[in-house]
N, CA, C and O atoms as CSV, one atom per row, in Angstrom:
chain,resi,resn,atom,element,x,y,z
A,1,UNK,N,N,14.655,2.210,8.788
A,1,UNK,CA,C,13.494,1.632,9.047
A,1,UNK,C,C,11.988,2.026,8.647
A,1,UNK,O,O,11.089,1.460,8.025
A,2,UNK,N,N,12.139,3.277,9.304
A,2,UNK,CA,C,10.436,3.894,8.618
A,2,UNK,C,C,10.113,3.992,7.196
A,2,UNK,O,O,9.044,4.273,6.653
A,3,UNK,N,N,11.235,3.708,6.716
A,3,UNK,CA,C,10.923,4.382,5.158
A,3,UNK,C,C,10.667,2.981,4.324
A,3,UNK,O,O,9.883,3.011,3.375
A,4,UNK,N,N,11.252,1.902,4.638
A,4,UNK,CA,C,11.035,0.752,4.799
A,4,UNK,C,C,9.414,-0.116,5.189
A,4,UNK,O,O,8.798,-0.700,4.298
A,5,UNK,N,N,9.070,-0.079,6.176
A,5,UNK,CA,C,7.300,-0.222,6.810
A,5,UNK,C,C,6.822,0.880,5.862
A,5,UNK,O,O,5.610,0.726,5.712
A,6,UNK,N,N,7.377,2.187,4.986
A,6,UNK,CA,C,6.574,2.567,4.902
A,6,UNK,C,C,5.971,2.175,2.887
A,6,UNK,O,O,4.874,1.794,2.479
A,7,UNK,N,N,7.060,2.445,2.231
A,7,UNK,CA,C,7.604,0.998,1.378
A,7,UNK,C,C,5.751,0.073,1.719
A,7,UNK,O,O,4.995,-0.135,0.770
A,8,UNK,N,N,5.412,-0.289,3.026
A,8,UNK,CA,C,4.878,-1.616,2.830
A,8,UNK,C,C,3.244,-1.764,2.597
A,8,UNK,O,O,2.475,-2.682,2.311
A,9,UNK,N,N,3.151,-0.426,2.864
A,9,UNK,CA,C,1.576,0.311,2.493
A,9,UNK,C,C,0.764,-0.242,1.326
A,9,UNK,O,O,1.456,-0.500,0.341
A,10,UNK,N,N,-0.871,-0.545,1.172
A,10,UNK,CA,C,-1.260,-0.768,0.345
A,10,UNK,C,C,-0.609,0.325,-1.118
A,10,UNK,O,O,-0.471,-0.218,-2.214
A,11,UNK,N,N,-0.255,1.882,-0.942
A,11,UNK,CA,C,-0.161,2.482,-1.617
A,11,UNK,C,C,1.083,2.298,-2.823
A,11,UNK,O,O,1.156,2.290,-4.052
A,12,UNK,N,N,1.675,2.208,-2.058
A,12,UNK,CA,C,3.522,1.344,-2.205
A,12,UNK,C,C,3.115,0.323,-3.183
A,12,UNK,O,O,3.280,0.241,-4.400
A,13,UNK,N,N,2.421,-0.585,-2.141
A,13,UNK,CA,C,2.376,-1.945,-3.329
A,13,UNK,C,C,1.783,-2.357,-4.283
A,13,UNK,O,O,2.106,-3.341,-4.948
A,14,UNK,N,N,0.375,-1.293,-4.549
A,14,UNK,CA,C,0.048,-0.916,-5.359
A,14,UNK,C,C,0.686,-0.275,-6.581
A,14,UNK,O,O,0.353,-0.493,-7.746
A,15,UNK,N,N,1.406,0.339,-6.271
A,15,UNK,CA,C,2.849,1.303,-7.108
A,15,UNK,C,C,2.576,3.140,-6.947
A,15,UNK,O,O,3.132,4.173,-7.320
A,16,UNK,N,N,1.768,2.869,-6.416
A,16,UNK,CA,C,1.963,4.720,-6.210
A,16,UNK,C,C,1.217,5.864,-7.039
A,16,UNK,O,O,0.076,5.655,-7.449
A,17,UNK,N,N,1.675,6.714,-7.209
A,17,UNK,CA,C,0.894,7.970,-7.848
A,17,UNK,C,C,0.662,7.604,-8.904
A,17,UNK,O,O,-0.540,7.453,-9.120
A,18,UNK,N,N,1.801,7.220,-10.291
A,18,UNK,CA,C,0.814,6.881,-10.876
A,18,UNK,C,C,0.270,5.339,-11.345
A,18,UNK,O,O,0.249,4.943,-12.510
A,19,UNK,N,N,-0.107,4.668,-10.312
A,19,UNK,CA,C,-0.848,3.791,-10.781
A,19,UNK,C,C,-2.217,3.897,-10.262
A,19,UNK,O,O,-3.121,3.284,-10.829
A,20,UNK,N,N,-2.533,4.915,-8.817
A,20,UNK,CA,C,-2.777,5.066,-8.390
A,20,UNK,C,C,-3.835,6.260,-9.239
A,20,UNK,O,O,-5.049,6.310,-9.041
A,21,UNK,N,N,-3.045,7.225,-10.252
A,21,UNK,CA,C,-4.173,7.636,-11.125
A,21,UNK,C,C,-4.599,7.107,-11.919
A,21,UNK,O,O,-5.682,7.404,-12.423
A,22,UNK,N,N,-3.763,6.008,-12.331
A,22,UNK,CA,C,-4.730,5.268,-13.051
A,22,UNK,C,C,-6.162,4.524,-13.376
A,22,UNK,O,O,-6.932,4.420,-14.332
A,23,UNK,N,N,-6.027,3.889,-11.488
A,23,UNK,CA,C,-6.893,3.312,-11.416
A,23,UNK,C,C,-7.902,5.007,-11.640
A,23,UNK,O,O,-8.701,5.227,-12.550
A,24,UNK,N,N,-7.498,6.028,-10.441
A,24,UNK,CA,C,-8.929,6.478,-10.166
A,24,UNK,C,C,-9.531,7.151,-11.669
A,24,UNK,O,O,-10.736,7.182,-11.920
A,25,UNK,N,N,-8.489,7.664,-12.583
A,25,UNK,CA,C,-8.981,7.487,-14.343
A,25,UNK,C,C,-9.963,6.513,-14.380
A,25,UNK,O,O,-11.193,6.454,-14.381
A,26,UNK,N,N,-9.313,6.004,-14.401
A,26,UNK,CA,C,-9.872,4.441,-15.039
A,26,UNK,C,C,-12.000,4.380,-14.302
A,26,UNK,O,O,-12.981,4.325,-15.044
A,27,UNK,N,N,-12.031,4.416,-12.822
A,27,UNK,CA,C,-12.970,4.246,-12.119
A,27,UNK,C,C,-14.488,5.507,-12.622
A,27,UNK,O,O,-15.709,5.361,-12.554
A,28,UNK,N,N,-13.825,6.390,-12.986
A,28,UNK,CA,C,-14.217,7.564,-13.922
A,28,UNK,C,C,-14.252,7.456,-14.926
A,28,UNK,O,O,-15.085,8.318,-15.205
A,29,UNK,N,N,-13.830,6.802,-16.280
A,29,UNK,CA,C,-14.408,6.320,-17.183
A,29,UNK,C,C,-15.139,5.037,-17.533
A,29,UNK,O,O,-15.539,4.837,-18.680
A,30,UNK,N,N,-15.322,4.119,-16.491
A,30,UNK,CA,C,-16.196,3.563,-16.009
A,30,UNK,C,C,-17.585,4.122,-15.714
A,30,UNK,O,O,-18.476,3.963,-16.548
A,31,UNK,N,N,-17.820,4.786,-14.538
A,31,UNK,CA,C,-18.936,5.486,-14.301
A,31,UNK,C,C,-19.763,6.187,-15.385
A,31,UNK,O,O,-20.934,5.999,-15.716
A,32,UNK,N,N,-18.348,7.506,-16.099
A,32,UNK,CA,C,-19.075,8.023,-17.536
A,32,UNK,C,C,-19.697,6.960,-18.584
A,32,UNK,O,O,-20.539,7.552,-19.259
A,33,UNK,N,N,-19.558,5.266,-19.059
A,33,UNK,CA,C,-19.805,4.654,-19.900
A,33,UNK,C,C,-20.826,3.927,-19.447
A,33,UNK,O,O,-21.940,3.820,-19.961
A,34,UNK,N,N,-20.459,3.472,-18.555
A,34,UNK,CA,C,-21.565,2.308,-18.505
A,34,UNK,C,C,-22.714,2.366,-18.034
A,34,UNK,O,O,-22.938,2.391,-16.824
A,35,UNK,N,N,-23.735,2.400,-19.074
A,35,UNK,CA,C,-24.678,2.965,-18.323
A,35,UNK,C,C,-26.070,1.693,-17.315
A,35,UNK,O,O,-27.286,1.734,-17.503
A,36,UNK,N,N,-25.735,1.254,-16.866
A,36,UNK,CA,C,-25.921,0.338,-15.673
A,36,UNK,C,C,-25.032,0.909,-14.019
A,36,UNK,O,O,-25.174,0.040,-13.158
A,37,UNK,N,N,-24.620,1.529,-13.766
A,37,UNK,CA,C,-24.100,2.958,-13.251
A,37,UNK,C,C,-24.736,4.261,-13.280
A,37,UNK,O,O,-24.230,5.133,-12.574
A,38,UNK,N,N,-25.731,4.537,-13.956
A,38,UNK,CA,C,-25.752,5.749,-14.615
A,38,UNK,C,C,-26.967,6.773,-12.926
A,38,UNK,O,O,-26.899,7.968,-12.636
A,39,UNK,N,N,-27.516,6.113,-12.507
A,39,UNK,CA,C,-28.041,6.506,-10.706
A,39,UNK,C,C,-26.565,7.520,-9.792
A,39,UNK,O,O,-26.381,8.526,-9.106
A,40,UNK,N,N,-25.933,6.518,-10.335
A,40,UNK,CA,C,-24.186,7.309,-9.598
A,40,UNK,C,C,-23.954,8.165,-10.296
A,40,UNK,O,O,-24.087,9.234,-9.700
A,41,UNK,N,N,-23.435,8.367,-12.070
A,41,UNK,CA,C,-23.340,9.067,-12.812
A,41,UNK,C,C,-24.252,10.516,-12.301
A,41,UNK,O,O,-23.611,11.492,-11.911
A,42,UNK,N,N,-25.842,10.558,-12.342
A,42,UNK,CA,C,-26.213,11.552,-11.306
A,42,UNK,C,C,-25.434,12.554,-10.974
A,42,UNK,O,O,-25.144,13.619,-11.519
A,43,UNK,N,N,-25.041,11.859,-9.647
A,43,UNK,CA,C,-24.524,12.607,-8.472
A,43,UNK,C,C,-23.488,13.281,-8.713
A,43,UNK,O,O,-22.870,13.335,-7.650
A,44,UNK,N,N,-22.995,13.774,-9.423
A,44,UNK,CA,C,-21.701,13.710,-10.108
A,44,UNK,C,C,-22.353,14.772,-11.051
A,44,UNK,O,O,-23.460,14.789,-11.589
A,45,UNK,N,N,-21.154,15.781,-11.081
A,45,UNK,CA,C,-21.186,17.086,-11.986
A,45,UNK,C,C,-21.073,16.472,-13.652
A,45,UNK,O,O,-20.393,15.447,-13.591
A,46,UNK,N,N,-21.376,16.664,-14.678
A,46,UNK,CA,C,-21.095,16.756,-15.355
A,46,UNK,C,C,-19.661,16.675,-16.349
A,46,UNK,O,O,-19.610,16.074,-17.422
A,47,UNK,N,N,-18.431,17.492,-15.660
A,47,UNK,CA,C,-16.953,17.245,-15.683
A,47,UNK,C,C,-16.755,16.568,-14.814
A,47,UNK,O,O,-16.807,16.759,-13.599
A,48,UNK,N,N,-16.500,15.677,-15.441
A,48,UNK,CA,C,-15.750,14.483,-13.325
A,48,UNK,C,C,-14.736,15.005,-12.850
A,48,UNK,O,O,-14.825,14.954,-11.623
A,49,UNK,N,N,-13.220,15.790,-13.374
A,49,UNK,CA,C,-12.236,16.075,-13.222
A,49,UNK,C,C,-11.861,15.979,-11.683
A,49,UNK,O,O,-11.039,15.259,-11.115
A,50,UNK,N,N,-13.209,17.469,-10.926
A,50,UNK,CA,C,-12.401,17.772,-9.777
A,50,UNK,C,C,-12.714,16.459,-9.282
A,50,UNK,O,O,-11.785,15.679,-9.070
A,51,UNK,N,N,-14.090,16.062,-9.039
A,51,UNK,CA,C,-13.978,14.563,-8.610
A,51,UNK,C,C,-13.163,13.669,-8.844
A,51,UNK,O,O,-12.634,13.502,-7.745
A,52,UNK,N,N,-12.626,12.861,-9.657
A,52,UNK,CA,C,-11.794,12.543,-9.647
A,52,UNK,C,C,-9.905,12.803,-8.925
A,52,UNK,O,O,-9.126,11.888,-8.657
A,53,UNK,N,N,-9.655,14.194,-8.790
A,53,UNK,CA,C,-8.854,14.539,-8.481
A,53,UNK,C,C,-8.964,14.836,-6.920
A,53,UNK,O,O,-7.966,14.931,-6.206
A,54,UNK,N,N,-10.581,15.006,-6.346
A,54,UNK,CA,C,-9.882,14.764,-5.104
A,54,UNK,C,C,-10.057,13.466,-4.366
A,54,UNK,O,O,-9.741,13.347,-3.182
A,55,UNK,N,N,-10.845,11.963,-5.487
A,55,UNK,CA,C,-10.878,11.009,-4.859
A,55,UNK,C,C,-9.469,10.784,-5.129
A,55,UNK,O,O,-9.168,9.888,-4.341
A,56,UNK,N,N,-8.508,11.072,-5.753
A,56,UNK,CA,C,-6.972,10.702,-6.058
A,56,UNK,C,C,-7.090,11.022,-4.377
A,56,UNK,O,O,-7.749,10.279,-3.649
A,57,UNK,N,N,-6.430,12.119,-3.904
A,57,UNK,CA,C,-6.090,12.580,-3.150
A,57,UNK,C,C,-6.322,12.016,-1.779
A,57,UNK,O,O,-5.451,11.649,-0.990
A,58,UNK,N,N,-7.847,11.999,-1.582
A,58,UNK,CA,C,-8.176,10.703,-0.916
A,58,UNK,C,C,-7.731,10.042,-0.674
A,58,UNK,O,O,-7.051,9.838,0.332
A,59,UNK,N,N,-8.005,9.336,-1.698
A,59,UNK,CA,C,-6.790,7.724,-1.485
A,59,UNK,C,C,-5.914,7.284,-1.588
A,59,UNK,O,O,-5.705,6.084,-1.406
A,60,UNK,N,N,-4.854,8.373,-2.020
A,60,UNK,CA,C,-3.872,9.099,-1.672
A,60,UNK,C,C,-3.513,8.825,-0.160
A,60,UNK,O,O,-2.929,7.773,0.099
A,61,UNK,N,N,-3.817,9.682,0.830
A,61,UNK,CA,C,-3.714,9.301,2.342
A,61,UNK,C,C,-4.593,8.265,2.966
A,61,UNK,O,O,-4.290,7.955,4.118
A,62,UNK,N,N,-5.522,7.729,2.480
A,62,UNK,CA,C,-6.276,6.426,3.091
A,62,UNK,C,C,-5.461,5.516,2.647
A,62,UNK,O,O,-5.224,4.557,3.381
A,63,UNK,N,N,-4.850,5.602,1.356
A,63,UNK,CA,C,-3.831,4.272,1.060
A,63,UNK,C,C,-2.782,3.804,1.817
A,63,UNK,O,O,-2.332,2.658,1.812
A,64,UNK,N,N,-2.237,5.202,2.786
A,64,UNK,CA,C,-0.513,5.536,2.922
A,64,UNK,C,C,0.224,6.577,2.416
A,64,UNK,O,O,0.968,7.326,3.049
A,65,UNK,N,N,-0.057,6.585,1.082
A,65,UNK,CA,C,0.815,7.769,0.442
A,65,UNK,C,C,1.066,9.001,1.134
A,65,UNK,O,O,1.287,9.159,2.335
A,66,UNK,N,N,0.995,9.980,0.077
A,66,UNK,CA,C,1.001,11.321,1.067
A,66,UNK,C,C,-0.777,12.217,0.769
A,66,UNK,O,O,-1.596,12.322,-0.144
A,67,UNK,N,N,-0.610,12.662,2.126
A,67,UNK,CA,C,-2.183,13.226,2.532
A,67,UNK,C,C,-2.362,13.913,1.610
A,67,UNK,O,O,-1.927,15.013,1.271
A,68,UNK,N,N,-2.871,13.387,1.299
A,68,UNK,CA,C,-3.378,14.961,-0.514
A,68,UNK,C,C,-4.247,16.044,-0.107
A,68,UNK,O,O,-4.074,17.251,-0.276
A,69,UNK,N,N,-5.681,15.140,0.732
A,69,UNK,CA,C,-6.941,15.517,0.672
A,69,UNK,C,C,-6.819,16.721,1.949
A,69,UNK,O,O,-7.127,17.909,2.048
A,70,UNK,N,N,-6.156,15.636,2.890
A,70,UNK,CA,C,-6.074,16.347,3.657
A,70,UNK,C,C,-5.620,17.629,4.007
A,70,UNK,O,O,-6.193,18.626,4.447
A,71,UNK,N,N,-4.333,17.343,3.679
A,71,UNK,CA,C,-3.291,19.035,3.210
A,71,UNK,C,C,-4.128,20.122,2.631
A,71,UNK,O,O,-4.058,21.204,3.214
A,72,UNK,N,N,-5.036,20.022,1.419
A,72,UNK,CA,C,-5.768,20.794,1.317
A,72,UNK,C,C,-7.139,21.532,1.425
A,72,UNK,O,O,-7.632,22.616,1.114
A,73,UNK,N,N,-7.653,19.808,2.321
A,73,UNK,CA,C,-9.273,20.182,2.063
A,73,UNK,C,C,-9.517,19.899,3.973
A,73,UNK,O,O,-10.505,19.811,4.702
A,74,UNK,N,N,-8.917,19.873,4.057
A,74,UNK,CA,C,-9.377,19.097,5.857
A,74,UNK,C,C,-9.278,18.269,5.916
A,74,UNK,O,O,-8.474,17.619,5.248
A,75,UNK,N,N,-10.444,17.595,7.190
A,75,UNK,CA,C,-9.947,15.883,7.214
A,75,UNK,C,C,-11.394,16.010,6.250
A,75,UNK,O,O,-12.156,16.951,6.030
A,76,UNK,N,N,-11.369,14.843,5.883
A,76,UNK,CA,C,-12.120,14.027,5.112
A,76,UNK,C,C,-13.346,14.268,5.574
A,76,UNK,O,O,-13.668,15.361,5.108
A,77,UNK,N,N,-14.370,13.767,6.361
A,77,UNK,CA,C,-15.339,13.816,7.097
A,77,UNK,C,C,-16.151,13.036,5.973
A,77,UNK,O,O,-17.332,13.382,6.003
A,78,UNK,N,N,-15.862,12.022,4.919
A,78,UNK,CA,C,-16.399,11.517,4.272
A,78,UNK,C,C,-17.991,11.105,4.313
A,78,UNK,O,O,-18.719,11.277,3.335
A,79,UNK,N,N,-18.409,10.594,5.437
A,79,UNK,CA,C,-19.671,10.430,5.313
A,79,UNK,C,C,-20.863,11.795,5.812
A,79,UNK,O,O,-21.972,11.771,5.279
A,80,UNK,N,N,-20.504,13.061,6.955
A,80,UNK,CA,C,-20.790,14.198,6.320
A,80,UNK,C,C,-21.096,15.065,4.703
A,80,UNK,O,O,-22.123,15.396,4.112
A,81,UNK,N,N,-19.514,15.206,4.393
A,81,UNK,CA,C,-19.907,15.368,3.003
A,81,UNK,C,C,-20.624,14.287,1.990
A,81,UNK,O,O,-21.114,14.854,1.013
A,82,UNK,N,N,-20.721,13.480,1.996
A,82,UNK,CA,C,-21.482,12.582,0.969
A,82,UNK,C,C,-22.852,12.575,1.800
A,82,UNK,O,O,-23.598,11.632,1.535
A,83,UNK,N,N,-23.390,13.690,2.981
A,83,UNK,CA,C,-24.472,13.640,3.595
A,83,UNK,C,C,-25.929,13.709,1.948
A,83,UNK,O,O,-26.773,12.928,1.508
A,84,UNK,N,N,-25.503,14.950,1.642
A,84,UNK,CA,C,-26.605,15.434,0.455
A,84,UNK,C,C,-26.500,14.662,0.182
A,84,UNK,O,O,-27.014,14.114,1.157
A,85,UNK,N,N,-26.185,13.761,-0.522
A,85,UNK,CA,C,-26.405,12.996,-1.622
A,85,UNK,C,C,-27.531,11.597,-1.387
A,85,UNK,O,O,-27.425,11.073,-0.278
A,86,UNK,N,N,-28.251,11.170,-2.042
A,86,UNK,CA,C,-29.166,9.594,-1.778
A,86,UNK,C,C,-28.496,8.473,-2.288
A,86,UNK,O,O,-28.692,7.876,-3.346
A,87,UNK,N,N,-27.218,8.149,-0.897
A,87,UNK,CA,C,-26.854,7.020,-1.166
A,87,UNK,C,C,-27.525,5.664,-0.375
A,87,UNK,O,O,-27.438,5.556,0.848
A,88,UNK,N,N,-28.305,4.492,-1.350
A,88,UNK,CA,C,-28.520,3.203,-0.799
A,88,UNK,C,C,-28.120,2.321,-0.800
A,88,UNK,O,O,-27.459,2.628,0.192
A,89,UNK,N,N,-27.763,1.149,-1.018
A,89,UNK,CA,C,-27.720,0.009,-1.315
A,89,UNK,C,C,-27.016,-0.337,-2.767
A,89,UNK,O,O,-26.000,-0.954,-3.088
A,90,UNK,N,N,-28.465,0.638,-3.776
A,90,UNK,CA,C,-28.219,0.735,-5.399
A,90,UNK,C,C,-27.004,1.612,-5.426
A,90,UNK,O,O,-26.275,1.364,-6.386
A,91,UNK,N,N,-26.593,2.554,-4.649
A,91,UNK,CA,C,-25.759,3.472,-5.302
A,91,UNK,C,C,-24.681,2.783,-4.952
A,91,UNK,O,O,-24.045,2.331,-5.904
A,92,UNK,N,N,-24.006,2.410,-3.192
A,92,UNK,CA,C,-22.976,1.757,-3.212
A,92,UNK,C,C,-22.399,0.000,-4.074
A,92,UNK,O,O,-21.296,-0.520,-4.239
A,93,UNK,N,N,-23.588,-0.342,-4.367
A,93,UNK,CA,C,-23.236,-1.283,-5.656
A,93,UNK,C,C,-22.823,-0.835,-6.628
A,93,UNK,O,O,-21.684,-1.207,-6.910
A,94,UNK,N,N,-23.557,0.228,-7.676
A,94,UNK,CA,C,-23.084,0.593,-8.584
A,94,UNK,C,C,-21.636,1.441,-8.346
A,94,UNK,O,O,-20.878,1.725,-9.274
A,95,UNK,N,N,-21.404,1.779,-6.977
A,95,UNK,CA,C,-20.117,2.349,-6.451
A,95,UNK,C,C,-18.974,1.275,-6.966
A,95,UNK,O,O,-18.406,1.252,-8.057
A,96,UNK,N,N,-18.863,0.648,-6.161
A,96,UNK,CA,C,-17.978,-0.824,-6.110
A,96,UNK,C,C,-18.070,-1.373,-7.653
A,96,UNK,O,O,-17.055,-1.736,-8.247
A,97,UNK,N,N,-18.906,-1.391,-8.036
A,97,UNK,CA,C,-18.867,-2.234,-9.280
A,97,UNK,C,C,-17.608,-1.061,-10.080
A,97,UNK,O,O,-16.452,-1.455,-10.230
A,98,UNK,N,N,-17.980,0.185,-10.477
A,98,UNK,CA,C,-16.614,0.739,-11.180
A,98,UNK,C,C,-15.350,0.666,-10.613
A,98,UNK,O,O,-14.321,0.765,-11.282
A,99,UNK,N,N,-15.392,0.385,-8.605
A,99,UNK,CA,C,-14.254,0.212,-8.743
A,99,UNK,C,C,-13.715,-0.827,-8.682
A,99,UNK,O,O,-12.551,-0.828,-9.082
A,100,UNK,N,N,-14.294,-2.155,-8.169
A,100,UNK,CA,C,-14.067,-3.779,-8.953
A,100,UNK,C,C,-13.546,-2.735,-10.482
A,100,UNK,O,O,-12.480,-2.119,-10.466
A,101,UNK,N,N,-14.102,-2.716,-11.194
A,101,UNK,CA,C,-13.993,-3.256,-13.131
A,101,UNK,C,C,-12.796,-2.562,-12.230
A,101,UNK,O,O,-11.987,-3.311,-11.682
A,102,UNK,N,N,-12.684,-1.179,-12.081
A,102,UNK,CA,C,-11.049,-0.244,-12.439
A,102,UNK,C,C,-10.087,-1.536,-11.729
A,102,UNK,O,O,-9.123,-2.172,-12.155
A,103,UNK,N,N,-10.602,-1.560,-10.873
A,103,UNK,CA,C,-9.361,-2.327,-9.864
A,103,UNK,C,C,-8.976,-3.876,-10.310
A,103,UNK,O,O,-8.083,-4.482,-9.717
A,104,UNK,N,N,-9.896,-4.608,-11.658
A,104,UNK,CA,C,-9.167,-5.884,-12.142
A,104,UNK,C,C,-8.530,-5.423,-13.155
A,104,UNK,O,O,-7.527,-6.068,-13.460
A,105,UNK,N,N,-8.779,-4.499,-13.798
A,105,UNK,CA,C,-7.622,-3.408,-14.976
A,105,UNK,C,C,-6.290,-3.148,-14.547
A,105,UNK,O,O,-5.379,-2.982,-15.359
A,106,UNK,N,N,-6.134,-3.105,-13.349
A,106,UNK,CA,C,-4.921,-2.495,-12.905
A,106,UNK,C,C,-4.283,-3.490,-11.832
A,106,UNK,O,O,-4.864,-3.786,-10.787
A,107,UNK,N,N,-2.489,-4.184,-12.358
A,107,UNK,CA,C,-2.163,-5.476,-12.203
A,107,UNK,C,C,-1.298,-5.176,-10.473
A,107,UNK,O,O,-0.415,-4.486,-9.964
A,108,UNK,N,N,-2.203,-6.138,-10.161
A,108,UNK,CA,C,-1.618,-5.952,-8.729
A,108,UNK,C,C,-1.707,-7.653,-7.962
A,108,UNK,O,O,-2.345,-8.584,-8.452
A,109,UNK,N,N,-0.691,-7.732,-6.349
A,109,UNK,CA,C,-1.481,-9.111,-6.383
A,109,UNK,C,C,-2.499,-8.882,-6.296
A,109,UNK,O,O,-3.171,-7.864,-6.459
A,110,UNK,N,N,-2.885,-10.885,-5.731
A,110,UNK,CA,C,-4.539,-11.069,-5.401
A,110,UNK,C,C,-4.699,-10.926,-4.246
A,110,UNK,O,O,-5.838,-11.178,-3.855
A,111,UNK,N,N,-3.692,-10.481,-3.212
A,111,UNK,CA,C,-3.635,-9.817,-1.248
A,111,UNK,C,C,-4.152,-9.115,-1.643
A,111,UNK,O,O,-5.372,-8.977,-1.553
A,112,UNK,N,N,-3.306,-8.355,-2.281
A,112,UNK,CA,C,-3.232,-6.884,-2.114
A,112,UNK,C,C,-4.950,-6.404,-3.093
A,112,UNK,O,O,-5.626,-5.653,-2.390
A,113,UNK,N,N,-5.252,-6.550,-3.710
A,113,UNK,CA,C,-6.709,-6.905,-4.745
A,113,UNK,C,C,-7.487,-7.070,-3.496
A,113,UNK,O,O,-7.689,-6.131,-2.726
A,114,UNK,N,N,-7.897,-8.206,-3.316
A,114,UNK,CA,C,-8.901,-8.532,-2.628
A,114,UNK,C,C,-8.608,-7.780,-1.287
A,114,UNK,O,O,-9.746,-7.651,-0.834
A,115,UNK,N,N,-7.924,-7.322,-0.567
A,115,UNK,CA,C,-7.801,-5.816,0.811
A,115,UNK,C,C,-8.330,-5.661,0.302
A,115,UNK,O,O,-9.359,-6.326,0.189
A,116,UNK,N,N,-7.945,-4.334,-0.634
A,116,UNK,CA,C,-8.627,-3.176,-1.430
A,116,UNK,C,C,-10.155,-3.752,-1.611
A,116,UNK,O,O,-11.072,-2.981,-1.328
A,117,UNK,N,N,-10.370,-4.677,-1.932
A,117,UNK,CA,C,-12.398,-4.975,-2.344
A,117,UNK,C,C,-13.200,-4.521,-0.987
A,117,UNK,O,O,-14.117,-3.706,-0.887
A,118,UNK,N,N,-12.529,-5.346,0.071
A,118,UNK,CA,C,-12.902,-5.772,0.918
A,118,UNK,C,C,-13.144,-4.370,2.289
A,118,UNK,O,O,-13.919,-4.319,3.244
A,119,UNK,N,N,-11.628,-2.985,1.578
A,119,UNK,CA,C,-11.708,-1.346,2.488
A,119,UNK,C,C,-12.837,-0.740,1.687
A,119,UNK,O,O,-13.546,-0.048,2.418
A,120,UNK,N,N,-13.267,-0.769,0.353
A,120,UNK,CA,C,-13.516,-0.386,-0.733
A,120,UNK,C,C,-14.786,0.283,-0.029
A,120,UNK,O,O,-15.157,1.416,0.276
A,121,UNK,N,N,-15.506,-1.757,0.113
A,121,UNK,CA,C,-16.824,-1.944,0.306
A,121,UNK,C,C,-16.898,-1.364,2.250
A,121,UNK,O,O,-17.760,-0.530,2.528
A,122,UNK,N,N,-16.307,-1.693,2.970
A,122,UNK,CA,C,-16.777,-1.358,4.252
A,122,UNK,C,C,-17.314,-0.027,3.409
A,122,UNK,O,O,-18.448,-0.086,2.934
A,123,UNK,N,N,-16.289,1.511,3.161
A,123,UNK,CA,C,-16.170,2.746,3.227
A,123,UNK,C,C,-17.307,2.685,2.571
A,123,UNK,O,O,-18.241,3.066,3.277
A,124,UNK,N,N,-17.832,2.135,0.763
A,124,UNK,CA,C,-19.032,2.533,0.192
A,124,UNK,C,C,-20.060,1.945,0.894
A,124,UNK,O,O,-21.087,2.358,0.354
A,125,UNK,N,N,-20.465,0.916,2.160
A,125,UNK,CA,C,-21.135,0.799,2.548
A,125,UNK,C,C,-21.537,2.054,4.248
A,125,UNK,O,O,-22.573,2.442,4.787
A,126,UNK,N,N,-20.156,2.246,4.487
A,126,UNK,CA,C,-20.303,3.025,5.790
A,126,UNK,C,C,-20.769,4.689,4.436
A,126,UNK,O,O,-20.498,5.795,4.905
A,127,UNK,N,N,-21.232,4.674,3.346
A,127,UNK,CA,C,-21.980,5.997,2.664
A,127,UNK,C,C,-23.166,5.848,2.921
A,127,UNK,O,O,-23.788,6.909,2.968
A,128,UNK,N,N,-23.762,4.910,3.116
A,128,UNK,CA,C,-24.772,4.494,2.319
A,128,UNK,C,C,-26.450,5.416,3.915
A,128,UNK,O,O,-26.630,5.048,5.076
A,129,UNK,N,N,-26.941,6.147,3.404
A,129,UNK,CA,C,-27.581,7.202,4.820
A,129,UNK,C,C,-29.056,7.143,3.781
A,129,UNK,O,O,-29.984,7.940,3.923
A,130,UNK,N,N,-29.037,6.208,2.900
A,130,UNK,CA,C,-30.949,5.375,2.791
A,130,UNK,C,C,-30.804,3.868,3.231
A,130,UNK,O,O,-29.905,3.041,3.080
A,131,UNK,N,N,-32.254,3.829,3.941
A,131,UNK,CA,C,-33.012,2.485,3.741
A,131,UNK,C,C,-32.269,1.400,2.745
A,131,UNK,O,O,-31.428,0.509,2.862
A,132,UNK,N,N,-33.171,2.069,1.554
A,132,UNK,CA,C,-33.322,0.839,0.098
A,132,UNK,C,C,-31.431,0.481,0.043
A,132,UNK,O,O,-30.976,-0.307,-0.786
């Protein structure tokens, strides 16, 4: 029974490891190429691969798949890890722009897409540490 329940997680509904990697890679490709998210891009290292790997590992567990990030780095402590970066509503919106665009390019059920967009927004909004 538990195997059946696990298959109902967003991770599995999305398509598992390969589709999650596709989503994350596309997210960072958009960030690297889209001029309207330059502020967000400047918060990241020149080589985005490390950031992509960490987001992939985090999202794997966050979506109900293997808890790769916690196994390698411990508790995510998202807000604390993002505190050194000035994140305001514009930064949140730039991050969401990249994620929504990436999500739109990955085939999935409309209900799952809506659920993920809402969950990503709540998390991105929680990362804000500046008033603007």
